[in-house]
ROSEKE-681082 format. One record per atom (N, C-alpha, C, O): x, y negated, z negated. Coordinates in nm, 2 decimals, always signed. Example, Ala and Ser with C-alpha at 12.3 -4.5 7.8 and 13.67 -1.06 7.14 Angstrom:
BEGIN
c1,c2,c3
+1.32,+0.57,-0.78
+1.23,+0.45,-0.78
+1.32,+0.33,-0.78
+1.42,+0.33,-0.85
+1.28,+0.22,-0.71
+1.37,+0.11,-0.71
+1.29,+0.00,-0.79
+1.34,-0.11,-0.80
//
This chain:
BEGIN
c1,c2,c3
+0.94,+3.33,-0.46
+0.97,+3.19,-0.45
+0.93,+3.13,-0.59
+0.82,+3.15,-0.64
+1.03,+3.05,-0.64
+1.00,+2.98,-0.77
+0.96,+2.84,-0.74
+1.03,+2.77,-0.67
+0.85,+2.80,-0.79
+0.79,+2.66,-0.77
+0.79,+2.59,-0.90
+0.73,+2.63,-1.00
+0.86,+2.47,-0.90
+0.87,+2.39,-1.02
+0.80,+2.25,-0.98
+0.85,+2.19,-0.88
+0.70,+2.22,-1.05
+0.63,+2.09,-1.03
+0.64,+2.01,-1.15
+0.61,+2.05,-1.26
+0.69,+1.88,-1.13
+0.71,+1.79,-1.25
+0.66,+1.66,-1.22
+0.66,+1.61,-1.10
+0.61,+1.59,-1.32
+0.57,+1.45,-1.31
+0.68,+1.37,-1.37
+0.72,+1.39,-1.48
+0.72,+1.26,-1.30
+0.83,+1.18,-1.35
+0.76,+1.05,-1.40
+0.71,+0.97,-1.31
+0.75,+1.02,-1.53
+0.69,+0.90,-1.58
+0.54,+0.91,-1.58
+0.47,+0.81,-1.59
+0.48,+1.03,-1.55
+0.34,+1.04,-1.55
+0.30,+1.19,-1.58
+0.38,+1.28,-1.55
+0.18,+1.21,-1.63
+0.13,+1.34,-1.65
+0.05,+1.39,-1.53
-0.03,+1.31,-1.48
+0.08,+1.51,-1.49
+0.00,+1.56,-1.37
-0.12,+1.64,-1.42
-0.11,+1.72,-1.52
-0.23,+1.62,-1.36
-0.35,+1.69,-1.39
-0.34,+1.83,-1.34
-0.26,+1.86,-1.25
-0.42,+1.92,-1.39
-0.43,+2.06,-1.34
-0.47,+2.07,-1.20
-0.42,+2.15,-1.12
-0.56,+1.98,-1.16
-0.60,+1.97,-1.02
-0.48,+1.94,-0.92
-0.47,+2.01,-0.82
-0.40,+1.85,-0.96
-0.28,+1.81,-0.88
-0.19,+1.93,-0.87
-0.13,+1.96,-0.76
-0.16,+1.99,-0.98
-0.07,+2.10,-0.99
-0.12,+2.22,-0.91
-0.04,+2.28,-0.83
-0.25,+2.25,-0.92
-0.31,+2.36,-0.84
-0.30,+2.33,-0.69
-0.27,+2.42,-0.61
-0.33,+2.21,-0.66
-0.32,+2.16,-0.52
-0.18,+2.18,-0.46
-0.16,+2.24,-0.35
-0.08,+2.14,-0.53
+0.06,+2.15,-0.49
+0.10,+2.30,-0.48
+0.17,+2.33,-0.38
+0.06,+2.38,-0.57
+0.09,+2.52,-0.57
+0.03,+2.59,-0.45
+0.09,+2.66,-0.38
-0.10,+2.55,-0.42
-0.16,+2.61,-0.30
-0.10,+2.57,-0.17
-0.08,+2.65,-0.08
-0.06,+2.44,-0.16
+0.00,+2.39,-0.04
+0.14,+2.44,-0.02
+0.17,+2.48,+0.10
+0.22,+2.46,-0.12
+0.35,+2.51,-0.10
+0.36,+2.66,-0.09
+0.46,+2.71,-0.04
+0.25,+2.73,-0.13
+0.24,+2.87,-0.11
+0.24,+2.90,+0.05
+0.29,+3.00,+0.09
+0.18,+2.81,+0.12
+0.18,+2.82,+0.27
+0.32,+2.82,+0.33
+0.34,+2.88,+0.43
+0.41,+2.74,+0.27
+0.54,+2.73,+0.32
+0.62,+2.86,+0.32
+0.69,+2.89,+0.41
+0.59,+2.94,+0.21
+0.65,+3.07,+0.20
+0.61,+3.16,+0.31
+0.68,+3.25,+0.35
+0.48,+3.15,+0.36
+0.44,+3.24,+0.46
+0.51,+3.21,+0.59
+0.53,+3.30,+0.67
+0.54,+3.08,+0.62
+0.61,+3.05,+0.74
+0.76,+3.07,+0.74
+0.82,+3.10,+0.85
+0.82,+3.05,+0.63
+0.97,+3.06,+0.62
+1.01,+3.15,+0.51
+0.99,+3.12,+0.39
+1.07,+3.26,+0.54
+1.12,+3.35,+0.44
+1.25,+3.30,+0.39
+1.31,+3.20,+0.43
+1.30,+3.36,+0.28
+1.43,+3.33,+0.22
+1.42,+3.20,+0.13
+1.52,+3.15,+0.09
+1.30,+3.15,+0.11
+1.29,+3.03,+0.02
+1.30,+3.08,-0.12
+1.22,+3.17,-0.17
+1.40,+3.03,-0.20
+1.43,+3.08,-0.33
+1.36,+2.99,-0.44
+1.30,+3.04,-0.53
+1.37,+2.86,-0.42
+1.32,+2.77,-0.52
+1.27,+2.64,-0.45
+1.33,+2.59,-0.36
+1.16,+2.59,-0.50
+1.10,+2.47,-0.45
+1.08,+2.38,-0.58
+1.02,+2.42,-0.67
+1.14,+2.26,-0.58
+1.13,+2.17,-0.69
+1.06,+2.04,-0.64
+1.12,+1.97,-0.56
+0.94,+2.02,-0.69
+0.86,+1.90,-0.65
+0.85,+1.81,-0.77
+0.81,+1.84,-0.88
+0.89,+1.68,-0.75
+0.88,+1.58,-0.85
+0.79,+1.47,-0.80
+0.81,+1.41,-0.69
+0.69,+1.44,-0.87
+0.59,+1.34,-0.83
+0.60,+1.22,-0.93
+0.60,+1.24,-1.05
+0.60,+1.10,-0.88
+0.61,+0.98,-0.96
+0.53,+0.87,-0.90
+0.48,+0.89,-0.78
+0.51,+0.76,-0.97
+0.44,+0.65,-0.91
+0.53,+0.53,-0.92
+0.58,+0.49,-1.03
+0.56,+0.47,-0.80
+0.65,+0.35,-0.80
+0.58,+0.24,-0.72
+0.54,+0.26,-0.60
+0.57,+0.13,-0.77
+0.52,+0.01,-0.71
+0.38,+0.04,-0.64
+0.36,-0.01,-0.53
+0.30,+0.10,-0.72
+0.16,+0.13,-0.67
+0.15,+0.25,-0.57
+0.04,+0.28,-0.53
+0.26,+0.31,-0.54
+0.26,+0.42,-0.44
+0.30,+0.55,-0.51
+0.38,+0.55,-0.61
+0.24,+0.66,-0.47
+0.28,+0.79,-0.52
+0.40,+0.84,-0.44
+0.39,+0.84,-0.32
+0.50,+0.88,-0.51
+0.62,+0.93,-0.45
+0.64,+1.08,-0.48
+0.64,+1.12,-0.59
+0.65,+1.16,-0.37
+0.68,+1.30,-0.39
+0.81,+1.33,-0.33
+0.84,+1.30,-0.22
+0.90,+1.40,-0.41
+1.03,+1.44,-0.37
+1.04,+1.59,-0.38
+1.00,+1.64,-0.49
+1.08,+1.65,-0.28
+1.09,+1.80,-0.28
+1.23,+1.84,-0.24
+1.29,+1.79,-0.15
+1.28,+1.94,-0.32
+1.41,+2.00,-0.28
+1.38,+2.15,-0.27
+1.33,+2.22,-0.36
+1.41,+2.21,-0.15
+1.39,+2.35,-0.12
+1.52,+2.42,-0.11
+1.61,+2.38,-0.02
+1.55,+2.52,-0.18
+1.67,+2.60,-0.17
+1.64,+2.73,-0.10
+1.55,+2.81,-0.14
+1.71,+2.76,+0.01
+1.69,+2.88,+0.08
+1.82,+2.93,+0.14
+1.88,+2.86,+0.22
+1.86,+3.05,+0.10
+1.98,+3.11,+0.15
+2.10,+3.02,+0.16
+2.16,+3.02,+0.27
+2.13,+2.96,+0.06
+2.25,+2.87,+0.06
+2.23,+2.74,+0.12
+2.33,+2.66,+0.13
+2.11,+2.71,+0.17
+2.09,+2.58,+0.23
+1.99,+2.50,+0.15
+1.90,+2.56,+0.09
+2.01,+2.37,+0.14
+1.92,+2.29,+0.06
+1.85,+2.19,+0.16
+1.92,+2.12,+0.23
+1.72,+2.18,+0.15
+1.64,+2.09,+0.23
+1.57,+1.99,+0.14
+1.51,+2.04,+0.04
+1.58,+1.86,+0.17
+1.52,+1.76,+0.08
+1.42,+1.68,+0.17
+1.44,+1.66,+0.29
+1.32,+1.64,+0.10
+1.22,+1.55,+0.16
+1.16,+1.46,+0.06
+1.16,+1.48,-0.06
+1.11,+1.34,+0.11
+1.05,+1.24,+0.03
+0.94,+1.17,+0.10
+0.95,+1.15,+0.22
+0.83,+1.14,+0.02
+0.72,+1.07,+0.08
+0.66,+0.97,-0.02
+0.66,+1.00,-0.14
+0.61,+0.86,+0.04
+0.54,+0.76,-0.05
+0.41,+0.73,+0.02
+0.41,+0.68,+0.14
+0.30,+0.75,-0.05
+0.17,+0.71,+0.01
+0.09,+0.66,-0.11
+0.13,+0.66,-0.22
-0.03,+0.61,-0.07
-0.12,+0.55,-0.18
-0.20,+0.66,-0.25
-0.26,+0.63,-0.35
-0.21,+0.78,-0.20
-0.29,+0.89,-0.25
-0.19,+1.00,-0.29
-0.11,+1.04,-0.21
-0.21,+1.05,-0.41
-0.12,+1.16,-0.46
-0.13,+1.29,-0.38
-0.02,+1.35,-0.35
-0.25,+1.32,-0.33
-0.26,+1.44,-0.25
-0.20,+1.42,-0.11
-0.14,+1.52,-0.06
-0.22,+1.31,-0.05
-0.16,+1.29,+0.08
-0.01,+1.28,+0.07
+0.06,+1.31,+0.17
+0.04,+1.23,-0.04
+0.19,+1.23,-0.06
+0.24,+1.37,-0.07
+0.35,+1.40,-0.01
+0.17,+1.46,-0.13
+0.21,+1.61,-0.14
+0.21,+1.66,+0.01
+0.30,+1.73,+0.05
+0.10,+1.64,+0.08
+0.09,+1.69,+0.21
+0.20,+1.64,+0.30
+0.26,+1.71,+0.38
+0.22,+1.51,+0.29
+0.32,+1.44,+0.38
+0.46,+1.50,+0.36
+0.54,+1.53,+0.45
+0.50,+1.51,+0.23
+0.63,+1.57,+0.20
+0.65,+1.71,+0.24
+0.75,+1.75,+0.29
+0.54,+1.79,+0.23
+0.54,+1.93,+0.28
+0.56,+1.93,+0.43
+0.64,+2.01,+0.48
+0.48,+1.85,+0.50
+0.50,+1.84,+0.65
+0.64,+1.81,+0.69
+0.70,+1.86,+0.78
+0.70,+1.71,+0.62
+0.83,+1.66,+0.65
+0.93,+1.78,+0.63
+1.02,+1.80,+0.72
+0.92,+1.85,+0.52
+1.02,+1.96,+0.49
+0.99,+2.08,+0.59
+1.09,+2.14,+0.62
+0.87,+2.10,+0.63
+0.84,+2.21,+0.72
+0.91,+2.18,+0.86
+0.97,+2.27,+0.92
+0.91,+2.05,+0.90
+0.98,+2.01,+1.02
+1.13,+2.03,+1.01
+1.19,+2.07,+1.10
+1.18,+1.99,+0.89
+1.32,+2.00,+0.87
+1.37,+2.15,+0.87
+1.47,+2.19,+0.93
+1.29,+2.24,+0.81
+1.32,+2.38,+0.80
+1.32,+2.44,+0.94
+1.40,+2.51,+0.98
+1.21,+2.40,+1.02
+1.20,+2.45,+1.16
+1.32,+2.40,+1.24
+1.38,+2.48,+1.32
+1.36,+2.27,+1.23
+1.47,+2.22,+1.30
+1.60,+2.29,+1.26
+1.68,+2.32,+1.35
+1.62,+2.32,+1.13
+1.73,+2.39,+1.08
+1.74,+2.53,+1.15
+1.84,+2.57,+1.20
+1.62,+2.60,+1.14
+1.62,+2.74,+1.19
+1.64,+2.74,+1.35
+1.72,+2.82,+1.40
+1.58,+2.65,+1.42
+1.60,+2.64,+1.56
+1.74,+2.61,+1.60
+1.80,+2.67,+1.69
+1.81,+2.52,+1.52
+1.95,+2.48,+1.54
+2.04,+2.60,+1.51
+2.14,+2.62,+1.59
+2.01,+2.67,+1.41
+2.09,+2.79,+1.37
+2.08,+2.89,+1.48
+2.18,+2.95,+1.52
+1.96,+2.92,+1.54
+1.94,+3.02,+1.64
+2.02,+2.97,+1.77
+2.08,+3.05,+1.84
+2.01,+2.84,+1.80
+2.07,+2.79,+1.92
+2.22,+2.79,+1.91
+2.29,+2.83,+2.00
+2.28,+2.76,+1.79
+2.42,+2.77,+1.77
+2.47,+2.92,+1.78
+2.58,+2.94,+1.84
+2.39,+3.01,+1.74
+2.43,+3.15,+1.76
+2.43,+3.19,+1.90
+2.52,+3.26,+1.95
+2.33,+3.14,+1.98
+2.33,+3.17,+2.13
+2.45,+3.11,+2.19
+2.52,+3.17,+2.28
+2.48,+2.98,+2.16
+2.60,+2.91,+2.22
+2.73,+2.98,+2.19
+2.81,+3.00,+2.28
+2.74,+3.03,+2.07
+2.86,+3.10,+2.03
+2.88,+3.23,+2.11
+2.98,+3.27,+2.16
+2.76,+3.30,+2.12
+2.76,+3.43,+2.20
+2.80,+3.40,+2.35
+2.88,+3.47,+2.40
+2.74,+3.29,+2.41
+2.78,+3.26,+2.55
+2.92,+3.22,+2.56
+2.99,+3.26,+2.65
+2.97,+3.14,+2.46
+3.11,+3.10,+2.46
+3.21,+3.22,+2.45
+3.30,+3.23,+2.53
+3.18,+3.32,+2.36
+3.26,+3.44,+2.35
+3.26,+3.52,+2.48
+3.36,+3.58,+2.52
+3.14,+3.53,+2.54
+3.13,+3.61,+2.66
+3.21,+3.54,+2.77
+3.28,+3.61,+2.85
+3.21,+3.41,+2.78
+3.29,+3.33,+2.88
+3.44,+3.35,+2.86
+3.51,+3.37,+2.96
+3.48,+3.35,+2.73
+3.62,+3.37,+2.70
+3.67,+3.51,+2.75
+3.78,+3.53,+2.80
+3.58,+3.61,+2.73
+3.62,+3.75,+2.77
+3.64,+3.76,+2.92
+3.72,+3.84,+2.97
+3.56,+3.68,+3.00
+3.56,+3.69,+3.14
+3.66,+3.59,+3.21
+3.70,+3.62,+3.32
+3.70,+3.49,+3.14
+3.78,+3.38,+3.21
+3.91,+3.36,+3.12
+3.93,+3.43,+3.02
+3.99,+3.27,+3.17
+4.12,+3.24,+3.10
+4.09,+3.15,+2.98
+4.04,+3.04,+3.00
+4.12,+3.20,+2.86
+4.09,+3.12,+2.74
+4.16,+2.99,+2.73
+4.11,+2.90,+2.66
+4.27,+2.97,+2.80
+4.35,+2.85,+2.79
+4.27,+2.73,+2.86
+4.31,+2.62,+2.85
+4.17,+2.77,+2.94
+4.10,+2.66,+3.01
+4.00,+2.59,+2.92
+3.95,+2.48,+2.96
+3.97,+2.65,+2.81
+3.87,+2.59,+2.72
+3.93,+2.48,+2.63
+4.04,+2.49,+2.59
+3.84,+2.39,+2.59
+3.88,+2.28,+2.50
+3.92,+2.35,+2.37
+3.87,+2.45,+2.33
+4.00,+2.27,+2.29
+4.05,+2.32,+2.16
+3.93,+2.30,+2.06
+3.86,+2.20,+2.06
+3.91,+2.40,+1.98
+3.81,+2.40,+1.88
+3.85,+2.31,+1.77
+3.97,+2.31,+1.73
+3.76,+2.23,+1.71
+3.80,+2.14,+1.60
+3.87,+2.22,+1.49
+3.82,+2.33,+1.45
+3.97,+2.16,+1.43
+4.04,+2.23,+1.32
+4.08,+2.13,+1.21
+4.07,+2.01,+1.23
+4.13,+2.18,+1.10
+4.18,+2.10,+0.99
+4.31,+2.04,+1.04
+4.40,+2.12,+1.07
+4.32,+1.91,+1.04
+4.45,+1.84,+1.09
+4.52,+1.78,+0.98
+4.64,+1.74,+0.99
+4.46,+1.77,+0.86
+4.52,+1.70,+0.75
+4.48,+1.77,+0.62
+4.36,+1.79,+0.60
+4.57,+1.79,+0.53
+4.54,+1.84,+0.40
+4.59,+1.74,+0.30
+4.71,+1.71,+0.30
+4.51,+1.70,+0.21
+4.55,+1.60,+0.11
+4.54,+1.67,-0.03
+4.44,+1.73,-0.07
+4.65,+1.66,-0.10
+4.66,+1.71,-0.24
+4.68,+1.60,-0.33
+4.76,+1.51,-0.31
+4.61,+1.61,-0.45
+4.63,+1.50,-0.55
+4.60,+1.56,-0.68
+4.53,+1.66,-0.70
+4.65,+1.49,-0.79
+4.63,+1.53,-0.92
+4.50,+1.47,-0.97
+4.47,+1.35,-0.95
+4.42,+1.56,-1.03
+4.29,+1.51,-1.09
+4.31,+1.45,-1.23
+4.35,+1.52,-1.32
+4.28,+1.32,-1.24
+4.30,+1.26,-1.37
+4.16,+1.25,-1.44
+4.06,+1.21,-1.37
+4.15,+1.30,-1.56
+4.02,+1.29,-1.63
+3.97,+1.14,-1.64
+4.04,+1.05,-1.68
+3.84,+1.12,-1.60
+3.78,+0.99,-1.61
+3.63,+1.00,-1.62
+3.58,+1.11,-1.59
+3.57,+0.90,-1.66
+3.42,+0.90,-1.66
+3.37,+0.85,-1.52
+3.44,+0.81,-1.44
+3.23,+0.85,-1.51
+3.17,+0.81,-1.38
+3.20,+0.67,-1.34
+3.23,+0.64,-1.23
+3.20,+0.58,-1.44
+3.22,+0.44,-1.41
+3.36,+0.41,-1.35
+3.38,+0.34,-1.26
+3.46,+0.48,-1.41
+3.60,+0.47,-1.37
+3.61,+0.53,-1.23
+3.68,+0.48,-1.14
+3.54,+0.64,-1.20
+3.55,+0.70,-1.07
+3.49,+0.61,-0.96
+3.54,+0.60,-0.85
+3.38,+0.54,-1.00
+3.32,+0.45,-0.90
+3.42,+0.33,-0.87
+3.43,+0.29,-0.76
+3.48,+0.28,-0.98
+3.58,+0.18,-0.96
+3.69,+0.22,-0.87
+3.74,+0.15,-0.78
+3.74,+0.34,-0.89
+3.85,+0.40,-0.81
+3.81,+0.41,-0.66
+3.88,+0.38,-0.57
+3.69,+0.46,-0.64
+3.63,+0.48,-0.51
+3.63,+0.35,-0.44
+3.67,+0.34,-0.32
+3.57,+0.25,-0.50
+3.56,+0.11,-0.45
+3.70,+0.06,-0.41
+3.72,-0.01,-0.31
+3.79,+0.07,-0.51
+3.93,+0.02,-0.48
+3.99,+0.09,-0.36
+4.07,+0.02,-0.29
+3.97,+0.22,-0.34
+4.02,+0.29,-0.22
+3.95,+0.26,-0.10
+4.00,+0.28,+0.01
+3.82,+0.21,-0.11
+3.74,+0.18,+0.01
+3.68,+0.31,+0.07
+3.65,+0.31,+0.19
+3.67,+0.41,-0.01
+3.61,+0.53,+0.03
+3.46,+0.54,+0.01
+3.41,+0.46,-0.07
+3.39,+0.63,+0.07
+3.25,+0.65,+0.04
+3.22,+0.76,-0.06
+3.11,+0.79,-0.10
+3.33,+0.84,-0.09
+3.32,+0.94,-0.20
+3.45,+0.95,-0.27
+3.55,+0.90,-0.22
+3.44,+1.01,-0.39
+3.56,+1.03,-0.47
+3.55,+1.15,-0.56
+3.45,+1.17,-0.62
+3.65,+1.24,-0.55
+3.66,+1.36,-0.63
+3.74,+1.33,-0.76
+3.84,+1.27,-0.76
+3.68,+1.37,-0.88
+3.75,+1.34,-1.00
+3.71,+1.45,-1.11
+3.61,+1.52,-1.09
+3.79,+1.46,-1.21
+3.77,+1.55,-1.32
+3.69,+1.47,-1.43
+3.75,+1.37,-1.48
+3.57,+1.50,-1.45
+3.48,+1.43,-1.54
+3.53,+1.46,-1.68
+3.53,+1.57,-1.73
+3.57,+1.35,-1.75
+3.62,+1.36,-1.89
+3.51,+1.40,-1.99
+3.54,+1.45,-2.10
+3.38,+1.38,-1.95
+3.27,+1.42,-2.04
+3.24,+1.57,-2.03
+3.20,+1.63,-2.13
+3.26,+1.63,-1.91
+3.22,+1.77,-1.90
+3.34,+1.86,-1.87
+3.32,+1.98,-1.87
+3.46,+1.80,-1.84
+3.57,+1.88,-1.80
+3.55,+1.96,-1.68
+3.61,+2.07,-1.66
+3.47,+1.91,-1.59
+3.44,+1.98,-1.46
+3.47,+1.88,-1.34
+3.47,+1.76,-1.36
+3.50,+1.94,-1.23
+3.53,+1.86,-1.11
+3.40,+1.81,-1.06
+3.30,+1.88,-1.04
+3.38,+1.67,-1.04
+3.26,+1.61,-0.98
+3.30,+1.53,-0.86
+3.42,+1.50,-0.83
+3.20,+1.50,-0.78
+3.21,+1.41,-0.67
+3.11,+1.29,-0.69
+2.99,+1.32,-0.71
+3.16,+1.17,-0.68
+3.08,+1.05,-0.68
+3.07,+1.00,-0.54
+3.17,+1.00,-0.47
+2.95,+0.96,-0.49
+2.94,+0.91,-0.35
+2.85,+0.79,-0.34
+2.76,+0.77,-0.43
+2.87,+0.71,-0.24
+2.79,+0.59,-0.22
+2.67,+0.63,-0.13
+2.69,+0.69,-0.02
+2.55,+0.60,-0.18
+2.43,+0.63,-0.10
+2.40,+0.52,-0.01
+2.45,+0.41,-0.02
+2.31,+0.55,+0.09
+2.28,+0.45,+0.19
+2.19,+0.34,+0.13
+2.19,+0.23,+0.19
+2.13,+0.37,+0.02
+2.05,+0.26,-0.05
+2.14,+0.17,-0.14
+2.08,+0.08,-0.20
+2.27,+0.19,-0.14
+2.36,+0.10,-0.21
+2.39,+0.15,-0.35
+2.48,+0.10,-0.42
+2.32,+0.26,-0.40
+2.34,+0.32,-0.53
+2.45,+0.43,-0.51
+2.51,+0.44,-0.41
+2.47,+0.50,-0.62
+2.57,+0.61,-0.62
+2.50,+0.74,-0.65
+2.40,+0.74,-0.72
+2.56,+0.85,-0.60
+2.52,+0.98,-0.63
+2.63,+1.05,-0.70
+2.75,+1.02,-0.68
+2.60,+1.15,-0.78
+2.70,+1.23,-0.85
+2.67,+1.38,-0.82
+2.56,+1.43,-0.85
+2.77,+1.45,-0.78
+2.76,+1.60,-0.75
+2.83,+1.67,-0.86
+2.95,+1.65,-0.88
+2.76,+1.75,-0.94
+2.81,+1.83,-1.05
+2.79,+1.98,-1.02
+2.69,+2.02,-0.98
+2.90,+2.06,-1.05
+2.88,+2.20,-1.03
+2.79,+2.26,-1.14
+2.79,+2.20,-1.25
+2.72,+2.37,-1.12
+2.64,+2.43,-1.22
+2.72,+2.54,-1.29
+2.68,+2.61,-1.38
//
């Protein structure tokens, strides 16, 4: 597991870094397949904010915590992501069980009795016009969509701009 700890707008002491390393080492014991953990600690409006992104087997888990103490912020964000990982794993196991039961039922009964499985009902094709992020936001707003796919004129790569729940925008860029 690769652990990256960064301070955003602040310098982290060795004690804080060692504490975070020790706490996140426990996550690896409970959940295998964790490839990378990225922890960013900052201070906003008098509160310590810890943001963590965990990459594991093609899945990304994110968590965020704001507390008055830097150490409790680290603990809180770790607890939140542990719950998310457990929920993800439990859901994955349950989905596998449901699929197995469904397939067994199909083998024993008439398949036409079952509801139709969701499928792709519409395919949309369009030409990607090179534009910058601001123009993509404008296009998205004009269309009334919550996301917009475009060819970034600065990087010559396909990007996705999306509206976040906090009213700001997010940008997805391929690596």
